[in-house]
C-alpha positions in Angstrom: 119.5 107.6 74.7 118.7 110.1 77.9 115.4 109.7 78.9 115.4 105.7 77.8 118.3 105.9 80.6 115.8 108.0 83.0 112.9 105.6 82.2 115.8 103.1 82.8 116.3 104.2 86.2 113.3 104.5 87.1 111.2 101.3 87.1 114.5 100.3 88.6 114.2 102.3 91.7 110.6 101.2 91.6 111.4 97.2 91.3 113.6 97.7 94.2 112.1 99.6 96.6 108.7 97.5 95.6 111.3 94.4 96.6 112.9 96.0 99.9 109.5 96.9 101.3 108.4 92.9 100.4 111.3 91.7 102.6 110.8 93.9 105.6 107.2 92.7 106.0 108.7 89.1 104.8 111.4 89.6 107.7 108.2 91.6 110.5 106.2 88.3 109.8 108.8 86.1 110.2 110.1 88.3 113.6 106.3 88.0 115.0 106.8 84.0 113.7 109.6 83.4 116.0 108.6 85.3 118.9 105.3 84.3 119.5 105.9 80.6 121.1 107.9 82.5 123.1 104.4 84.3 123.8 102.4 81.0 123.9 104.6 79.9 126.7 104.9 82.4 128.6 100.8 82.9 128.3 100.7 79.1 129.9 103.5 80.4 132.2 101.7 82.5 133.7 98.1 80.5 133.9 
């Protein structure tokens, strides 16, 4: 029983870590995409 519980907890912990890393990548990508137009606009304004 105890080993089964620890195995379940380990699976849950790895799944949470995987989800959180995926969310970090998604948020980073979303930030880059949302700031891209401002960078392009600034580059065009500089030219």
